[in-house]
N, C-alpha and C positions, 0 to 999 in steps of 0.2 A: 434147028432153030436156035439161035444164040441169044444171050442176054442183050446184046446190042440191038438185035432185030426186034426183040420184045420192047425194049426201051424206045426204039424209033417209032413203033406203032402206038405206044402209050402216050408219048409226048404230046401229039396234037389233041388227044382226047383230054388229057390233064389241062393243057392250055385252054381248051374250050370251056372246061369246067371252071377255070379261074377268071375267064373274061368278065363275068358280071361284077367281080370284085376289082377289076382293073389292076390286076396283079399278074406278073409274069411268073413262070416256073422258077427261075432263079431267085426272084424276090420272095416267093413262098418258101423256098428252101432256106434262104438266109434268115427269114423270120423264125422258122423252126429252130435253126441253129442258135439264134439269140435266145429264144425261149428256153432251150435246153441248157445253154451255158450260163444264162443270167447276164449280169453286167459284165461285159467283156470288151477287150480291145479289138479294133478292126483288124489288126495284124494277126491276132489269134484266130479270128474267123477265116481270114485268108489262108492261114496254115491248115485249118480243119477242112477247107474246101479245095486245098491244093491249087490255089491261084495266087497271083500277086496282089498285094493290097490295092494297087491302082485299079485292078479289075473290079473290086468291090466298091470303090469310091462313088462311081456314078450311080450304081444300084442303091447304095446307102443314101445318097443325096435325094433320090426320088422318094424313098421311104420316109426320110426326114421331112421333105416338103409336104408330104401327105399326113404328117403328124402320127405316123405309125411307129416310128423309131425316134428315140431321143439321144442326143449327144450329151455326155456327162464328162466333165473334166475330173481326173483323178484327184483325190484329196491329198495324196502323198506327193504327186508331181503334176502340176497344172499343165505341163506340156503333153501329158498322156491323155488321149481322148478315148473314152469308153462309150459303148452304145448299149442301149436296153430298149425293150419294147415299151411303148407308151400304153396307157390303159386302152386307148382306141385300137392300138396295134394288137394287144392281147385279145380284145373282143373280136376283132376281125379274123385273127389267126384261129381262134376257136371255131368261128363260123365256117371258115374255109376248110379247116381240118375235118369238121363234121360232114361237109359236102364231099370232100375227098374220100372220106371213109365210106360214104354211101355209094359213091362211084365205084370204088375198088371192090366193095361188097358185091356189087352186081356181077363182077367177074369171078370172085372167089366162091360165090354160092354155087357155081357150076361144078365144084369139086366136092368129093365126099370128105368126111372128117379124116378118114384114113389117108386120103391123098394129101390133104392139107398138112397133116402131121408129118408125112414123108417129106413133103416140100420144105417144111420148116426145118426138119432135121438135116436135110441136105444143104440148105443154105447156112445153117449153123456150122456144119462141117466145112463147107467152102470158106466161110469166114475164118474159122480156126486154121485151116491149111494156109490161107493167104497171110494171116497174122503171124504164123510161126515158120514160114519158109523164107529163107534168105536167097535172093537171086544174085548171082555173081555179076 
């Protein structure tokens, strides 16, 4: 069983969990990124997500149309557009995150504490290996 296979199984479950909020998985992800980064440029979000800025534009427009994300012009350079979560976006993200936590908790409660600790240590190690390995 690979991570790709697990992700493929989880995606429709997560999407169904987000349906009541009328939010897609990528929108949920980008809202998390904005919350983590704070006021940030769209190009920076694209870099973090390993996509082109044009790929985020439509997604951002939909979030802005729903008043979940706000565009803010940089005070230093008015040509630079930044984005941040609106108060409504913060509240919705908190609600969705709690719902997501409950959903994932359903799966993780099937493991013992020891298994969860092992799982966590292995993912930390994988992250470290990936971060510190150069590929030719």
